[in-house]
GUMARDO-59585 format. One record per residue (C-alpha): residue in three letters; x, y, z; residue number from 1. Coordinates in nm, 2 decimals. Each point is the difference from the previous one (the first is absolute). Layout:
GUMARDO-59585
type  px  py  pz  seq
ALA  X  Y  Z  NUM
...
END
This chain:
GUMARDO-59585
type  px  py  pz  seq
MET  -7.21  3.73  -1.25  1
SER  -0.07  -0.23  -0.22  2
GLY  0.29  -0.25  -0.17  3
VAL  -0.11  0.10  -0.35  4
LEU  0.08  0.35  0.06  5
LEU  0.30  -0.09  0.21  6
GLN  0.11  -0.18  -0.32  7
MET  -0.07  0.24  -0.21  8
MET  0.24  0.26  0.26  9
ARG  0.30  -0.22  -0.03  10
ASN  0.02  -0.05  -0.35  11
PHE  -0.07  0.39  -0.06  12
PHE  0.34  0.07  -0.07  13
TYR  0.13  -0.19  -0.22  14
SER  -0.31  -0.29  -0.05  15
VAL  0.26  -0.27  0.19  16
PRO  -0.03  -0.13  0.36  17
TYR  0.20  0.23  0.22  18
GLU  0.27  -0.32  0.10  19
ILE  0.10  0.06  -0.45  20
VAL  0.10  0.38  0.04  21
ASP  0.14  -0.06  0.27  22
LEU  0.26  -0.29  -0.18  23
ILE  -0.06  0.21  -0.26  24
LEU  0.19  0.28  0.12  25
TYR  0.22  -0.23  0.21  26
ALA  0.16  -0.14  -0.29  27
ARG  0.03  0.35  -0.19  28
GLU  0.20  0.12  0.34  29
ASN  0.23  -0.32  0.01  30
ASN  0.02  -0.05  -0.42  31
LEU  -0.15  -0.33  0.03  32
ALA  -0.03  -0.19  -0.38  33
VAL  -0.34  -0.09  -0.13  34
LYS  0.13  -0.39  0.09  35
GLU  -0.01  0.05  0.39  36
ILE  -0.36  0.22  -0.01  37
GLN  -0.15  -0.26  -0.18  38
LYS  0.15  -0.27  0.26  39
LEU  -0.15  0.18  0.28  40
SER  -0.37  0.18  -0.14  41
ASN  -0.08  -0.30  -0.27  42
LEU  -0.04  0.29  -0.25  43
SER  0.00  -0.03  -0.39  44
THR  0.36  0.23  -0.09  45
GLU  -0.26  0.19  -0.21  46
ASN  -0.14  0.09  0.34  47
ILE  0.30  0.11  0.23  48
GLU  0.12  0.16  -0.34  49
SER  -0.29  0.20  -0.01  50
LEU  -0.06  0.08  0.36  51
LEU  0.40  0.12  -0.03  52
ARG  -0.06  0.26  -0.27  53
LEU  -0.33  0.10  0.22  54
GLN  0.26  0.05  0.24  55
ASN  0.24  0.22  -0.17  56
GLN  -0.28  0.22  -0.17  57
LYS  -0.20  0.12  0.30  58
GLN  0.38  0.02  0.18  59
ASN  0.08  0.26  -0.37  60
LYS  -0.32  0.14  0.04  61
SER  0.00  0.08  0.36  62
GLN  0.41  0.13  0.02  63
HIS  -0.11  0.34  0.02  64
MET  -0.20  -0.05  0.38  65
ARG  0.33  -0.10  0.10  66
GLU  0.22  0.29  -0.12  67
ILE  0.09  0.32  0.24  68
PRO  -0.22  0.32  -0.10  69
HIS  0.17  0.13  -0.30  70
GLY  0.07  0.42  0.24  71
TRP  0.03  -0.18  0.34  72
ILE  0.26  0.03  0.15  73
PRO  0.04  -0.26  0.28  74
ASP  0.20  0.22  0.33  75
PHE  0.17  -0.43  0.02  76
GLN  0.26  -0.15  -0.16  77
LEU  -0.18  -0.32  -0.25  78
GLU  0.23  -0.39  0.01  79
END
């Protein structure tokens, strides 16, 4: 696979390398401040806020995919 295609595949979801996506997800789950993310990534405040906003939008828009289907009665207890 060519290097260009591989890079395009890596950056497809967020248009940034997966290492940055992982950092943003980790920061979001652990309530890290933008300044902390900035120290770890060397990204601008605007870029970090944009990536956090994008992740929030993606999570909100896909919420229905993480819900139990309507009318489905499980034969086990959810915790």
